[in-house]
N, C-alpha and C positions, 0 to 999 in steps of 0.2 A: 818322780813322771813314770820312770820305767817300771816302777810296780804298776801305776795307774797304766799305761802299756800292754804292760803284760794281762791283767785282770781282764780287761777290754779285748783281746786277743782271746783269751781262754772264752769268753762270753759268746764272741763271734763264732768263734770254732763251734760248741756246744750249739747254739742258735742255728747254725747251718745244714745241721743234719738233721733239724726236723723239717715236718711237712709246712708249706708255706716261708721258708726258708728267707727269700728275699724281701720278703716285705716285715720280717720280723727283725733281720738284717737293718734293714734302715731307720727302724723304730730304735734300735739301740745306738747307730750312730747319732741320731738328732738325737737322743737322751745323754751323748757323751758329749756333744757338741757345744760351746758358751755363745750363745745369742747374747746380743747385747738387749737392755729392759726396754730403752727407750731411744729413740733419734728425734735432732730439731731439723724441721723441714721449713725453707722458704713456700710462701703461697701465695697466689696471686693478690695483686692489690685492687681492691672492690674500687669499681666507680662509685662515687658517691652522690646525694641530693639533698639539699639544705639538712646537712651535719658538718660538724666541725671536723670530725674524724671517724673513721672508719673502723672495720674490724682488723685485727692483726697484722700482720703478714709475715709472720712464723709461728709456728706450732709445732708443738710436741707430742709422735705418738708414739703409744707406749707396744710392745711387741703384742699384749693381748689384745689390745684395741684393734691392731692391726689385721690378726688373724680373725678375729670376731668379722671385722669389714668385709675381708676377702670374701669367708666364707657365705655372709648374707648375701653379696653380692652376686656371687655363683652363683648362688641358689636361685636367686632370683632370673639370671640371664638363661639357666636351664631351666626354669621354671616356663616361663614366656616360649622357648623353644619345642619346649614338648607341647605347649598350649598351639605351637602352631600347626605340628605334626597332627596333633589328634583332629585339629580344625581341618584339615586336608582329607582326615580319614572320614570328613562328615559326624565323627563323634563328638566335637562341639557345634552347636548349632546358632544361630541369629548373629548379632553383633557381636564382635571382641576386637578389642585395641590392646595390644602388646605391648610392653614396656623397657624391653632390650635397647641396651644404648644408655637409658636415664638415672641407671641406677645407684648413680653417685647424690642424686637428688633424694632418692627415698631414704636412702641408708645416711648421709649427711643429716638431712634436716633429722629424722630420729635419734642419733647421735648428739644432738644440738637442744634438744628437750626432755624433758619427765615424761616417763609412762602416765601420770595425772592429767599432764597435760591434751590438748582435741585434737585433732586430724580431719579436715573435708576437704575432697578433692572430687575432680571428674570424674570422667569415664575410664582413662588408662590409669586404673586401680589397682592391679594386683600385686606390685611391688609391693605399694602404702599396708596393702590389707596382708601382707606378710612382715613387714617391718613393727606394724601392731601386736603381732603377737599370735596370729593365726598360723595354720601348718600348712604346707604345701598340699597336702594330703586334702582337708578343706577347701581351700582354694580350687583347685586343679576338680574334686565333685563338685562344687558349686558350678565349674565351666559347664562339666559333662549333666548338670540337673538332675544331680543325686541327692538322696535325703541324707548323707552323709556333708552335706556339701556346706560352707559355712551361713547360706542363711536356707537350710534345708531343702537347695534346688528350686528356690523359691524367684531365684535374683539373676544368677548368671552372671556375665563377664561384667555389667554395668554397674552394679550392685550387690556391693558385698559392703558387710559390716564387721564391726569389732569393738572392743569398748573403747570409747573414748575416741573411734573412729568412723563418722559418720558416709561413708561410701564414698565412691562411685554412687556418680550422678549424672543422669542420661543428658538431661536436658543445656543446654550450652550458657555456662556461665551462673545461669541459676545459683552454685553451691556457694557461690560468692555473698550474697544475702542471710545467707544460713550461716554461714562461717559466721557473720558477725552478729547474727542471733546467740550463737552459741559463746561466742567473748564475750554479749551482753548478758550472758547469765553470768559467766563467771566473776562479773565485776559486780552484778547483782550478788550474788553468794558469798560475795565479800573470801573466794578463795584467790591463792595465789596462783592461779592457770593463766594460760593461754589458748589460743586457737590458730593455729596454722591452715589458713585459706587457701588452695590452690587451686588454678586455673591454668588452660594454653594462651601462648600468644593467638590463637586464633578467637576465642570468647576476650581476648583483651578491648577489643574496640563495643563490647555491650554495653549500652546505656544503663541499666540497673547496674555496674560493678562501680559507674561513677556516684550512682547515688548512695552505693554504698559506704563508696568511700569520705563523703558527705557528712552521712549519721557518723560514722566510725570516729572521724577527727573529731567530731562538734562531742562527742559524748565522751570520748578519749580510752575509746574501748581498747584493751589488751590482744591485738590482733593482728595476725603480721600474714597480707597479701602478699602471697607467692606467685607472678608468672612461669610456669616453665614456659622458656623459647625454645622451642626445638625447630624453630625458623620455617614450618611450614604448618598452617591451619590446614587442615587435611590437605590439598592439592596446591595450594595457594601461598608463594612465598611471602614472607613478612612485609620484604619490601615492595609488595605489589598491594598486599591489604592493609597497612597502614603507611599513613603521614610521616606519622613518627615512630621511631622501632625503637625509641629508650622508653621502655616499660618500664623503667625503673623509676622515671619522674613522673609517671603519668598521674600519679596521687597528687601532682602540685604541690599543696599547702601540707602534704605529707611526707615525711623523709622517708629516701628510697637508697637502694646500696643494688649495684649489677656486681652477679659473683659469676666465677667460672662453675658453672653446672655438672661439669665433668672432673672435678676434683673432689674427689669425698672428704679431704680435710678443708678444702677451702670452704663447701657448705657446712659441713660442724662448725667452723668458727666464723661464719657469716651469721650461722641460727643460733647461735649464741648470745650473739652481739644483740641480734634484733629480738632476742626474747629476753636478752636484761632489759633493752630500752622498751620493751613495752611491759613488764613485770612492774617498773620503777614509777608508773602512774602513766607517763608520757605520750600515752596514745598507742597508735597503729605505725603502720612502718611496710612499706613495700618493699617485695624483695623479687630479683629476675633472675632467673636461674638462665644460663646461656648453655642450651645441653643439644642434644640430636638424637633423633629415633632412627634407629636400624630399619624396623621394619616399614612399611606403609602406614596410612594411617589406621588403617583397620584393616581386615583379615583380606577384606576385598577389596583393597587398594594394594596392588600390585610393586608402589612407592617408585618407580623408574620414569615413570611419563614426565614426573614434574622438575625431576632433579637423575642426573646421570649417575651410574654408578661408581665411576670414578670419584666421585665426589663421597658419596658414602663410605668406599676401600681408604678413601683418603683421611677418613673422620675416625675410621678403626686401625689404622695404622700407625695417627697422631696421638689421638685424645683420647681411645677407652679408657673409659674409669675401671677398670679389673688390671690393665694391662700396667696402667703408670702407677697405681697400689703397690702390685706385684713386683713394680720394676726398686720404688720405693724399698717395699720390705729388702729382699734379695739384696741389691746396694749397698743397706746400712748395717747388714747382718743382723735384721730383726727375724728373717727366717731364710729356709732354704728352697730351691726350685724342687725337692724330693719331697717336700714338708708340704709345700703347696699343690704339690701332683696329690698327696695321697686325701687333701682335703675334697678336691675335684673329683675322686673317686667316689667317694663318699656323697658326697650332693648328688653324683650321678645316679646312686644307689636309693638314694630319700628319693628323688626324683622319680625312678621308675616302680618304687612300688607305690608310693603316690598317684602313679597313672593306672596300677592295675587295679585298684582299688576304687578309682575313678571310673571304670570302666566295668567293672564287678558291683559294683554297690547298684542297690534298685533304686527305681526314679520312685518318687511321693507320689501316693497314691492319691485318686482325684477327689477323696471324702476330706483330705488335707489341706485345700484350695482355699478355704477360709480361716487358717491357721495363721497363729502371730500377727496377727494385727497390730496388737498392741502387746507391749511387754509384762504388763500387771493389771490384769483386767480381770472380772470374773468371767466365765461362757458365755456367748450369745450367739443369736443365731444372725446368718449372712445370707439376705437371700440371692441366689445364683442368676442361669441369664433370663428367667423368666419367676415370675412369683409363687410359681410351683415348687421350683428348686428351693431347699437350704443348705446349707454349710452353716456347719457349727463353726466359731472361732475359739479356740483356746491358747491361751497367750505361753 
C-alpha cells in the first residue's frame, strides 16, 4: 500500500508541473479510485392493468451504464437549452417543442429495446432523434434549416428521421396508426422486432388512437403504445381534458402499465418488460410514462399562465431525472462528483461546437426543394408552384 501511495504521489507531483495540471490531476485521482462495478436499486412499483404481475421493483445498474445514461441525458438537456437560446435569437424559426425534463423517457426507452426495433413519436422529438443515433450537430443544423441537418434542412423541429426512427410528426395523434402499421410490417416480415409508438396526454383522447388499439389487439401486433403524460396538453391540465387520467387503462382489452417517467431505471425495466410481452406474440401493450416538461408547450408558450413557477421548481428540485441518476451513482460509489463534472464540460463543448456549425452551415438551395421525396427511386421531375416551374427529385 505504501509503495502504491508513493507512486501516486510521484505521478501527481509530475503532473502538477505541466500545463492544464488541475484537469490532469483530477483524471489521475479518478484513475486510482476504486469505483464499484455495479449496484442494486429499488425502483417504484408500476401500476398494472389486465396483468398478473408487472415489471420488477429492483434492478442493477452498472457503472458503465450509469455514465452512459448520464451523458446522454445531459446532452439532451443542454441541446434543448441551446435550442431555446437559438430560437430567442431568431436563428431557429417556426415551431419548436423542447424536451427538457423528459430525458428519462427517451433514454430509458432506448435502453430497453434493440437498435433494430422501431420508434415513432409526435413533434417533441429532439431527444428521440439523438437516442436513435443522430448527432447533436445534425439535430441543431436541422433546427436552423441548414444543409447539414438530418433532413437536409427541409424538416425542422417536427420532422426529423433516423434509421428505424420515423419522426417527429406534426399532426396530433396521427403517428399512432402509423406506428401500428410499422408493427404490422414487423410481424408480416417475420422479424423479432417491435415498434414503440409514442403520443402525449393531449393526443390521448383522439379517436384514431382507439381505432388503432382495436386493430392492434385483433392482429396481435408487436406494438407498445406509449403515452408520455407530462400533465399538460398544450395549456390544459390532464384533469380538465380527460374524464379518466388513467391512460394506461385506456386500451381496455389491452394490458397496460403506469411508470415513473422521471426515473430512467424504472423506464428501462418497464420497457424491457413490455418488449418481452410484445415479442412473445401476445399482442400490444399500453404504457403510460408520468413525466414533466420544464418549458412551455412550444417556444411560443411561456408555460406559466396555466401552472405556477413554484410547481415547476418543485418538480426540478424533487424529481429531476438527471439529478436522481447523479445522486444514485455518487451515493453508491459508481461515480464521483468530479467525474460527472468532467462529463458536463465535455457535453457543453460538444453543444457549442454543434451550435457553431448549425449557424455557419449554408441553407439548402432552392433547386433541392424536390430532393429526397423517395429513398430509392430514379430521378424524376416535380412540378413547382405553377406548371412551368420544374424541380428534379433525387433520392
